[in-house]
C-alpha positions in Angstrom: 97.0 87.9 -61.2 95.2 85.8 -58.7 93.0 84.4 -61.5 96.1 83.4 -63.5 97.6 81.8 -60.5 94.5 79.7 -60.0 94.6 78.6 -63.6 98.3 77.6 -63.2 97.6 75.5 -60.1 94.7 73.8 -61.9 96.9 72.9 -64.8 99.7 71.6 -62.5 97.2 69.5 -60.6 95.9 68.0 -63.8 99.4 66.9 -64.8 99.9 64.7 -61.8 100.3 60.9 -62.0 97.2 58.9 -63.3 95.0 57.3 -60.7 96.0 53.7 -59.8 94.5 51.1 -62.0 92.1 48.8 -60.1 93.6 45.3 -59.9 91.6 42.2 -60.7 90.4 40.5 -57.6 92.3 37.3 -56.8 90.4 34.2 -57.9 88.9 32.0 -55.3 89.6 28.7 -57.0 88.5 26.7 -54.0 85.1 28.6 -54.0 84.8 28.2 -57.8 85.4 24.4 -57.6 83.0 24.0 -54.7 80.2 25.9 -56.5 80.8 23.9 -59.7 80.7 20.6 -57.7 77.4 21.7 -56.1 75.9 22.4 -59.5 77.1 19.0 -60.7 75.5 17.3 -57.7 72.2 19.1 -58.4 72.4 17.9 -62.0 73.1 14.3 -61.0 70.1 14.4 -58.7 67.9 15.4 -61.7 69.6 13.7 -64.7 71.8 10.9 -63.3 74.8 9.8 -65.3 74.0 12.2 -68.2 75.7 15.0 -66.2 79.0 15.2 -67.9 80.6 17.9 -70.1 82.0 17.1 -73.6 84.9 19.6 -73.0 86.1 18.1 -69.7 89.9 17.6 -69.9 89.8 13.8 -69.8 93.0 13.5 -71.8 95.0 15.6 -69.3 93.5 13.6 -66.4 94.5 10.3 -68.1 98.0 11.6 -68.4 98.2 12.5 -64.7 96.8 9.1 -63.8 99.4 7.5 -66.0 102.2 9.4 -64.1 100.8 8.0 -60.9 100.8 4.5 -62.3 104.4 4.9 -63.4 105.4 6.1 -60.0 103.5 3.6 -57.9 102.6 0.4 -59.8 104.5 -2.8 -60.4 107.1 -2.8 -63.1 105.3 -5.8 -64.7 102.3 -3.6 -65.8 104.2 -0.3 -66.1 104.9 -0.5 -69.9 101.3 -1.6 -70.6 100.0 1.4 -68.6 102.2 3.8 -70.6 101.0 2.4 -73.9 97.4 3.0 -72.9 98.2 6.4 -71.6 99.7 7.5 -75.0 96.6 6.2 -76.7 94.4 8.2 -74.4 96.4 11.4 -75.3 95.0 11.0 -78.9 91.5 9.6 -78.0 89.7 10.3 -74.7 86.9 7.8 -75.2 88.3 5.3 -72.8 88.6 8.0 -70.1 85.1 9.3 -70.8 83.7 5.8 -70.4 85.7 5.3 -67.2 84.1 8.4 -65.7 80.6 7.4 -66.8 81.2 4.0 -65.1 82.2 5.8 -61.9 79.0 7.9 -62.1 76.9 4.9 -62.6 78.5 3.0 -59.7 77.9 5.9 -57.3 74.7 7.3 -58.8 72.3 5.9 -56.1 74.4 7.5 -53.4 74.7 10.8 -55.3 71.0 11.0 -56.0 70.1 10.4 -52.4 71.8 13.6 -51.5 75.4 14.8 -51.1 77.0 18.1 -50.3 80.4 19.6 -51.2 82.4 19.8 -47.9 86.1 20.2 -48.0 88.1 21.5 -51.0 91.8 21.4 -51.6 94.3 21.8 -54.5 96.1 18.7 -55.7 99.4 20.4 -56.3 102.6 18.5 -56.7 102.2 17.8 -60.4 105.7 18.8 -61.4 107.1 16.7 -58.5 105.0 13.8 -59.7 106.4 14.1 -63.2 109.9 14.1 -61.9 109.3 11.1 -59.7 107.8 9.2 -62.6 110.8 10.0 -64.7 113.2 8.9 -62.0 111.5 5.6 -61.7 111.5 4.9 -65.4 115.3 5.6 -65.4 115.8 3.4 -62.4 114.0 0.6 -64.1 116.3 0.9 -67.2 113.4 2.1 -69.4 114.7 5.6 -69.9 116.0 4.9 -73.4 113.0 3.0 -74.6 110.2 4.5 -76.7 107.8 4.8 -73.8 110.4 6.3 -71.5 111.4 8.9 -74.2 107.8 10.0 -74.5 107.2 10.4 -70.8 107.6 14.1 -71.2 104.4 14.2 -73.3 102.4 12.9 -70.2 104.0 15.5 -67.9 103.2 18.3 -70.3 99.6 17.2 -70.7 99.2 16.8 -66.9 100.6 20.3 -66.2 97.4 21.8 -67.5 95.7 20.5 -64.4 97.9 22.4 -61.9 94.8 24.3 -60.6 92.7 21.1 -60.2 90.7 20.8 -57.0 89.6 17.8 -55.0 86.2 18.1 -53.4 85.2 15.9 -50.5 81.5 15.0 -50.8 79.5 14.1 -47.7 76.8 11.7 -48.7 75.1 10.7 -45.4 77.4 8.4 -43.6 79.6 7.9 -46.7 82.3 10.0 -48.2 83.2 10.4 -51.9 85.9 12.3 -53.5 85.2 14.3 -56.7 88.0 15.8 -58.8 87.1 19.1 -60.5 89.5 20.2 -63.3 89.6 23.7 -64.7 88.5 24.4 -68.3 88.2 27.4 -70.6 86.6 30.6 -69.4 86.7 29.7 -65.7 84.7 26.6 -66.2 85.2 23.5 -64.0 84.5 19.9 -65.0 84.4 16.7 -63.0 86.9 14.1 -64.2 87.0 11.5 -61.5 84.7 10.3 -58.7 85.6 7.6 -56.2 85.8 6.5 -52.6 89.6 7.0 -52.3 91.2 10.5 -52.5 93.8 11.2 -55.2 97.2 11.3 -53.6 100.0 13.0 -55.6 102.4 13.1 -52.7 102.3 9.5 -51.5 104.1 6.5 -52.9 102.2 3.3 -53.5 103.3 -0.2 -52.6 104.1 -1.0 -56.2 107.1 1.4 -56.2 109.6 -0.6 -54.1 112.8 1.2 -53.0 114.9 -1.6 -54.6 113.3 -1.5 -58.0 115.6 -3.5 -60.3 115.9 -2.7 -64.0 113.4 -4.5 -66.2 115.2 -7.0 -68.3 113.3 -8.0 -71.5 114.8 -11.3 -72.8 115.2 -11.7 -76.5 112.5 -13.7 -78.2 113.3 -17.4 -78.7 113.6 -18.8 -82.2 110.2 -19.3 -83.8 108.4 -17.0 -81.4 106.8 -13.7 -82.5 108.0 -11.0 -80.0 104.6 -9.5 -79.9 102.7 -12.7 -79.1 102.7 -14.6 -75.7 103.0 -18.0 -77.4 105.1 -19.7 -80.0 104.2 -20.3 -83.7 103.5 -24.0 -83.0 100.7 -23.0 -80.7 98.8 -21.0 -83.3 
């Protein structure tokens, strides 16, 4: 009897709830970005401007930069900025060349020795997209082809919501390196400069009294796509 009771208790114990499943540890994205920035600095010290990854999300970064331009820059150059941004969504060569130029400009400082100091998330990408859209509408460009395609830039930039900005201490100088997330927890540098990227601020180009952009109709005998008349050709 006692033996049967022991077997019964063993069976009941075996039918209890399953043990809790171990949860995946929360990612330390600041630590990941700092470590990737450190490896990048070590690579630059050895190889110079050759330290760049072909899979870096330059297209998404170009889109984010375009949203900043829409929000902050003068209306005079806004449409031109949007045109280039849409081109960069299809072809990232201009953005790649821009980052290479940044590396070349700061290469002596980087190779002399820098360290990754502070790290913080950019954040605010959704708010940036909304601010860019509001400004396009305020300028009367909401119904134009560039205005209608603004959502493409916001969608591309949203892939960078985990992007980190890394402050580099290079002796007495300070540089700011943007590390964007890639596939399989990889991090890639997409921008390097002396000025930090500010998604929250508003530049001087975005005046509070922005007036709608009025594009006058072309005069007779003038090609709308050329800045001069036919008699000047």
